[in-house]
C-alpha positions in Angstrom: 0.0 -0.1 -0.1 2.9 2.5 0.8 4.3 1.9 -2.7 1.0 2.7 -4.3 0.6 5.5 -2.3 4.1 6.9 -2.9 3.4 6.7 -6.8 0.0 8.6 -6.3 1.9 11.2 -4.4 4.7 11.7 -7.0 1.8 11.9 -9.9 0.2 14.4 -7.6 3.6 16.4 -7.4 4.1 16.5 -11.1 0.5 17.4 -11.8 0.8 20.5 -9.2 4.2 21.4 -11.0 2.3 21.5 -14.3 -0.4 23.3 -13.2 1.5 26.0 -11.5 3.5 26.6 -14.5 0.5 26.7 -16.7 -0.9 29.6 -14.7 -0.6 33.1 -15.9 1.8 35.2 -13.8 1.0 38.8 -12.4 4.1 40.1 -14.2 3.8 38.5 -17.5 7.5 37.3 -17.5 7.2 33.5 -16.9 3.6 32.7 -17.7 3.2 29.9 -20.2 -0.6 30.0 -20.5 -0.9 33.6 -21.6 -2.2 33.2 -25.2 -4.8 35.2 -26.7 -8.4 36.1 -25.5 -10.2 33.3 -27.7 -10.9 29.8 -26.5 -13.5 28.0 -24.8 -12.6 29.3 -21.3 -12.3 33.1 -20.7 -9.1 34.3 -18.8 -11.0 35.0 -15.8 -12.7 31.4 -15.7 -9.2 29.8 -16.6 -7.5 31.6 -13.8 -10.5 30.6 -11.6 -10.4 27.0 -12.6 -6.4 26.7 -12.4 -6.6 28.2 -8.8 -9.0 25.8 -7.7 -7.1 22.9 -9.4 -4.0 24.1 -7.7 -5.6 24.4 -4.3 -6.9 20.8 -4.6 -3.8 19.4 -5.8 -1.9 21.1 -2.9 -4.4 19.6 -0.3 -4.1 16.1 -1.9 -0.2 16.5 -1.7 -0.4 17.2 2.0 -2.7 14.7 2.7 -0.7 12.0 0.9 2.6 13.4 2.7 1.0 12.9 6.2 -0.5 9.5 5.5 3.1 8.4 4.2 4.8 9.8 7.1 2.2 7.9 9.3 2.7 4.6 7.4 6.7 5.1 7.5 6.4 5.6 11.3 4.2 2.6 11.8 7.0 0.2 10.7 9.2 0.9 13.6 9.4 -0.9 16.8 8.0 0.9 19.9 11.6 0.9 21.6 13.2 4.1 22.2 16.9 4.5 23.2 16.0 6.1 26.6 14.0 3.4 27.5 17.0 0.8 27.4 19.0 0.2 30.7 22.3 -0.5 30.1 23.7 -3.6 32.2 25.4 -2.5 35.3 29.0 -3.8 35.8 29.6 -6.2 38.6 30.8 -4.7 41.7 34.5 -5.7 42.6 35.9 -6.3 45.7 38.1 -3.6 47.2 41.8 -4.2 47.7 42.6 -5.8 51.0 45.3 -3.7 52.4 45.5 -2.6 56.0 45.5 1.1 56.5 48.8 2.4 57.8 51.0 -0.5 56.2 52.6 0.7 52.9 52.6 -1.8 50.3 55.7 -2.6 48.5 55.5 -2.6 44.6 56.6 -5.8 43.1 58.3 -6.0 39.5 57.9 -9.3 37.7 
């Protein structure tokens, strides 16, 4: 299911990029979809349609992103590094020297 959702997510991203590039820019510098006034849809209707399509694709992109993040987190185990307790080393017996008597180092 995660792979299918990932493919849908990528297709939505590509469609979103395409719809954004088709839109007429306000400055007129980068707008690909400028063209003349003739056609089936007026310029104002086309802008309204593209705006709604962009908003719908953006919402779908965010929803698929959240669902993919949830699915990715579901495959992990529930353990955290904070919950793991390291094994404590066994206590060692102190050296048996009586206080007040110096010990002589031996070389072997």
